DODOGU-601160 format. One record per residue: residue in three letters; x, y, z of N, C-alpha, C, O in turn. Coordinates in steps of 0.2 Angstrom, whole numbers, plus 5000, padded with zeros to 4 digits. Each point is the difference from the previous one (the first is absolute). Example, Ala and Ser with C-alpha at 12.3 -4.5 7.8 and 13.67 -1.06 7.14 Angstrom:
# residues 2
ALA506649725039499650065000500450065000500549995003;SER499350064993500450065001499650055003500350065001;
END
This chain:
# residues 264
UNK548254015335500349965005500049934997499649974997;UNK501049995005500149934998499549965003499950015006;UNK499949944991499549955003500349945002499749955001;UNK501050044999500349945002500050005008500150055003;UNK499749894999499949995008500649955002499949944998;UNK500550085006500649965002499849975007499750045004;UNK500649904997499949985007499349975000499550004996;UNK500449965010499349975001499550055002500150055004;UNK499349944993499550055001499449965003499849944998;UNK500050085008499549965004499449994995499850044996;UNK499849905005499449994996499550055002499950025006;UNK499750004989499550065001499349975000499550044999;UNK500449895001499449975000499949955004500549965001;UNK498950035002500049945005499849944995500050004994;UNK499849945009499949944996499450014996499949964995;UNK499650085007499450014996500150054994499650014996;UNK501050025004500250054994499850075002500150044996;UNK499849975011499850075002500650035002500549985003;UNK499550094995500550045002500050005008499550015003;UNK501149995000500149995007500550055002500649994999;UNK499250075004500550055002500549975006500550025000;UNK499249935004500549985005500649964997500549995003;UNK499449994991500549964996500550054997500649994999;UNK499050074998500450054997500550035005500650014998;UNK499150015007500450045005500049965007499550015004;UNK501049964997500149955006500650025004500549974999;UNK499450085005500650025004500049965007499649955000;UNK500850075005500149955005499550025006499949955004;UNK499750104996499650025005499450044997500050024995;UNK499449985009499450034998500150084999499850024994;UNK500650015010500150074999500450014993499950054996;UNK500649915003500450004994499649994994500050034995;UNK499549925005499649994995499650064998499950024994;UNK499850015011499550064999500550064997499850044996;UNK500849975007500450054998500249994992500050054997;UNK500149895002500249984993499450024995500150024994;UNK499349965008499450014996499950084999499950024994;UNK500250025011499950074999500650034996499950044996;UNK500749935005500650024996499949994993500150044996;UNK499649905003499949984993499550044997500050024994;UNK499550005009499450044998500350074998499850034995;UNK500749995009500350074998500549994994500050044995;UNK500349905005500549994994499749994994500250034995;UNK499249945004499649994994499650064998499650004995;UNK500350055009499650064999499350005002499650044997;UNK500249915007499449995002499850065005499550035001;UNK501149985004500050055004500550064998500549984998;UNK499350085002500450054998500250055006499650005005;UNK501050044995500150055005499450045001499750034995;UNK500149995011499550045002499349965001499650025003;UNK500449914995499449965001500049985007500549995004;UNK498950014999499849985007499849935000499649984996;UNK500749985008499849935001499350005002499850045004;UNK499849904995499450005002500050005008500549985003;UNK498950035000500050005008500249935002500049954997;UNK500350065009500349945003499549945001500249944998;UNK499250075004499549955000499949964993500049945000;UNK499950114995499949974993500649964998499949954997;UNK500750085004500649974997500249935004500249954997;UNK499650055009500149935004499649954997500149944999;UNK499250084999499649964998500249974993499949944998;UNK500350114998500249984993500649955000500049954996;UNK500550075008500649965000500049945005500449965000;UNK499050035004500049955004500549995006500249955001;UNK499950115002500550005005499750045006499550034999;UNK500949965007499850045006500350074999500450024996;UNK499350035008500250075001500750005002500450044997;UNK499849925007500750005003500549984994500550034999;UNK499349924997500449984994500150064995500550024998;UNK498950015001500050064995500450055002500450034997;UNK499549995010500450065002500849985000500450054999;UNK499849895003500749994999500250004993500650034999;UNK499149954996500250004993500050084998500550024997;UNK499050025005500050074998500750035004500350054997;UNK499849935009500650035003500649984997500550054999;UNK499649894998500649994996500150044994500550024998;UNK498949994998500050044994500150075002500350044996;UNK499549985009500150075003500850015001500250064998;UNK500149895004500750015001500450004994500550035000;UNK499249954994500350014994499950064997500350024995;UNK499250025008499850074997499549994995499950044996;UNK499849905003499549984995499350035002499650024996;UNK500249975011499450025003500150055005500550005003;UNK499050044998500050045006499350015003499550004996;UNK500450005011499450015003499950075002500450035003;UNK499050004995499850075002499550005005499549964999;UNK500550085006499550005005499550064998500150044996;UNK499349965008499550054999499649994995499949954996;UNK499750105002499550004995500349994993500550034999;UNK499249924998500349994993500749965001500349994995;UNK499849985011500649965001499949934997499549984997;UNK501049985004500049934998500749984998500550035002;UNK499649914995500649984997500150014993499649984996;UNK500950065002500150024993500649984997500549995004;UNK499550004990500649984996500450064999499750054997;UNK500949955004500450064999500450004993500049954997;UNK500250115001500450004994500749975001500350015005;UNK499949954990500649975000500450024994499849974994;UNK500750075006500350034994500549954998500349965004;UNK499850044989500549954997500750005003500249945001;UNK500150115001500650005002500150015007500650005003;UNK498949995001500050015007500249935004500049954997;UNK500350065009500249945004499349965001500149945001;UNK499450095000499449965001499849964994499849945001;UNK500350084993499949974994500449945000499849944998;UNK500950075004500549944999499849955006500049944998;UNK499850085008499849955005499349964998500049945001;UNK499650104995499449974998500149944995499749955000;UNK500850074995500149954995500449945003499949954998;UNK500550065007500349955003499549955004500049945000;UNK499550095003499549965003499549974995499849945002;UNK500250094992499649974995500349944997499749954997;UNK501050055003500449954996499749935001500049964995;UNK499950015011499849935001499449984996499949944998;UNK499650115001499449984996500050034993499549994997;UNK501050045001500050034993499949954995499650014995;UNK500749945005499949954994499349975000499749984995;UNK500050015011499349985000499550054998499649984996;UNK500550085005499650054998500150014992499550014996;UNK501149985002500150004992499649944997499750014995;UNK500349935008499749954998499250014999499749984996;UNK500150055010499350025000499850054994499549994997;UNK500950055002499950054995500049974993499650014996;UNK500949945003500049974994499449954999499750004994;UNK500149975011499449965000499450044998499649984995;UNK500350085007499550054998500050014993499550004996;UNK501150025002500150024992499849944996499650014995;UNK500649935007499849944995499349985001499749994994;UNK500050015012499349985000499550064997499649984996;UNK500650085005499550054997500150004992499450014997;UNK501149975000500150004993499649944998499650004995;UNK500449945008499749944998499250015001499749984995;UNK500150065010499350015000499750044995499549994997;UNK500950065001499850054994500049964994499550014996;UNK501049955002500049964994499449955000499649994995;UNK500349975011499449965000499350034999499649984997;UNK500450085006499450045000499850024992499550004998;UNK501150024999499950024993499749944996499750014995;UNK500549935006499849944996499349985002499749984995;UNK500150035011499449975002499450055002499549985001;UNK500650084999499550055003499450004996500049994994;UNK499450025009499450014997499850085000500450045003;UNK499149974994499850075000499850035007500150055002;UNK499649905002499950025007500650015004500050055004;UNK500549924995500750015003500250064998500350045005;UNK499749984989500350074998499650055003500250055002;UNK499149954998499650055004500250005007500050065003;UNK500149895000500250005007500750045001500150045005;UNK500449954990500650035001499950084998500350045004;UNK499349974992499950084998499750035006500150065001;UNK499449915002499750025006500550025006500050055003;UNK500449904998500650015005500450054998500350045004;UNK499949974990500450054997499750075001500450045002;UNK499049974997499750065001500050025007500150065002;UNK499849895002500050025008500750025002500050045004;UNK500549934993500750025002500150074997500350045004;UNK499549974990500150074998499650055003500350065001;UNK499249935002499550045003500150015008499750035004;UNK500849924999500150005007500150065003500550044998;UNK499249985007500150065004500450005006500150055004;UNK500149894998500349995006500549944999500049964995;UNK500550035009500549955000499749935001500149954997;UNK499450055008499649945001499649974993500049954999;UNK499750104998499649994994500549984995499849954996;UNK500850085003500549984995500249935001500149964995;UNK500150025011500249935002499549954998500149954997;UNK499350075005499449954999499949994992499949944998;UNK500150114998499950004993500649964997499949964995;UNK500750065007500649964997500049935001500149964996;UNK499750025010499949935002499449974996500149944997;UNK499450095002499449984996500249994993499849954997;UNK500650095000500349994993500449945000499949964995;UNK500550035009500549945000499549935001500149954997;UNK499450065007499649945001499649994994499849944998;UNK499950114998499749994994500449974995499849964996;UNK500850065003500549974996500149925001500049964996;UNK500150035011500149935002499349964999500149944997;UNK499350085004499449974998500049984993499749954998;UNK500550104998500049994992500449944998499949984994;UNK500549995010500449944998499649945001500149954997;UNK499350055007499649955000500349945003499949944998;UNK500650075007500449955003500050015007500350055002;UNK499349925003500050015007500750005003500150045005;UNK500449924993500650005003500450074998500450025005;UNK499550004989500350074999499750055003500350055003;UNK499049954999499750055004500350005007500150055003;UNK500049894999500349995007500750035000500250035005;UNK500249964990500750025000499950085000500550035004;UNK499150004993499950075000499950035007500350055002;UNK499249925001499850025007500549995004500150055005;UNK500349904995500549985005500650054998500450025005;UNK499750004989500550054998499950065004500550035002;UNK498950004998499850065003500249995007500350055003;UNK499449905000500149995008500849995001500250035005;UNK500149944991500749985002500550064999500450015004;UNK499450044991500550054998499850065004500450055000;UNK499149965004499850065004500349995007500050055004;UNK500249894997500449995007499650025006500250015005;UNK499149984994499650025006499850075000499650025005;UNK500650024990499850075000499650024994500149964995;UNK499650095005499650034994500550034996500550035002;UNK499549954991500450034995499950075000499550035000;UNK501150014999499950075000499950034993500249974995;UNK499450085005499850034993500750024997500450035004;UNK499649974989500650034997500150075001499550045001;UNK501049994997500150074999499650034995499849954995;UNK500050115004499650024995500349994993499649984995;UNK501150025004500249984993499949934999499849984994;UNK500449985011499949924999499349984999499849964996;UNK499750085008499349994999499850014993499649964997;UNK500650095000499850024993500349954995499649984996;UNK501050005005500349954996499649935001499949974995;UNK499950015011499749945001499350004997499849954997;UNK499850115003499450004996500149994993499649964997;UNK500950075000500149994993500249924998499749974996;UNK500750005009500249934998499449965002499949954996;UNK499750065009499449965001499550004994499849954998;UNK500150114999499650004994500349964995499649974996;UNK501050045002500349964995500049935001499949964995;UNK500250015011499949935001499349984999499949944997;UNK499650095006499349984998499950004993499649964998;UNK500650094998499950004993500349944997499749984995;UNK500950015007500349944997499649935001500049964996;UNK499850045010499649945002499450004996499849944997;UNK499950115002499350014997500149984992499549974998;UNK501050044999500149994993500449934999500249984995;UNK499949985011500349945000500750004998500249954996;UNK500150105005500850004998500449985006500250035004;UNK499949904995500449975006500750035001500150015006;UNK500250004989500750025001500050075003500450015004;UNK499250034993500050075003499850005007500250045004;UNK499349924998499750005007500649985005500150035005;UNK500349924993500649985004500550065000500350015006;UNK499950014988500550065000499850065004500450035004;UNK499049994995499850065004499949995007500250055004;UNK499649894998500049995007500750005003500150025006;UNK500449954990500750015003500250075000500450025005;UNK499550024990500250075000499650035006500450055003;UNK499049944999499750035006500449985006500150045005;UNK500149894995500449985006500650045001500250025006;UNK500149994989500750045000499950075003500450035003;UNK499050004996499950075002499749995007500350055005;UNK499349914997499750005007500349945005499850005005;UNK500649964992500249955004500750005003500349955002;UNK500050114998500750015003500050005007499550025003;UNK501049955000500150005007500550065002500649994999;UNK499250065004500450065001500749995003500550024998;UNK499549945007500649985004500449944997500650005001;UNK499149964995500349954997500350024993500549974998;UNK499250074999500250034993500350075001499750044997;UNK500949975006500350065001500150044993500050065000;UNK500149914995500150034993499350024997500050034995;UNK499449955007499450024997499850075003500350025004;UNK499250014992499850065002499750005007499749955002;UNK500550105002499850005007499250025000499950065000;UNK499749895001499350025001499850045006499550044999;UNK500949955006499850045006500250074999499650055001;UNK500949974995500250074999499550034995499850065001;UNK500049904994499550024995499350025004499750054998;UNK500149915006499450015004500150065004499550045001;UNK501049975003500150065004500050064996499850055002;UNK500549954992500050064996499450034998499950054998;UNK499649905002499350024998499550015006499450024999;UNK500949975007499550015005499850075001499650015005;
END
């Protein structure tokens, strides 16, 4: 995917330098704002077809909106064929499958168009920051820093649940950020996680991507441990290329949704 961003892109930080989603996704109404956040989460692969949204009470608390606003947003996305509500036991609101050549896919991409450039900018920001963190960590890490990375790496590899996998992945990124010994870079890493998950938990990778991520995590930690600054940055970028694609923004990239479905 090309990384050129045309047109004005809304600022993604407030005056304190904090990532601010209200600046990233600023539609005309509260239901539009929530619909865009859910839509963006689907577009970037945080939510996949078949995933159930969190319960209404939890989601309104996370997103800071009323039930009426959330229901209106969900209704708008249901009209696109992106979400469906199922009743009864095991019911809830689910992300539906959107095939590449379907009318729903075309409608979804049209709806995504106004925020596409901003999501691309956020993706690019993640790529740049994560490489910088890895390079700085390779220059400055202590033995204790490396031990913390290897502990998080072991937890990631041994994770028996999606929740444990997410927690270990975040712990590894935090250990790398701490190894920079720069509190501003640590904050950038923390805000990167909060900003790019759009208020939702990041979804675990497909089995193929998870195996690849394990290999890449190991290689990145090894490069940092041996103080190989160039390799640490390069390997982090390669990891981003595998795990950082946005399925609906990068139509020419491998379909992560299809890969995940094929292994279900």
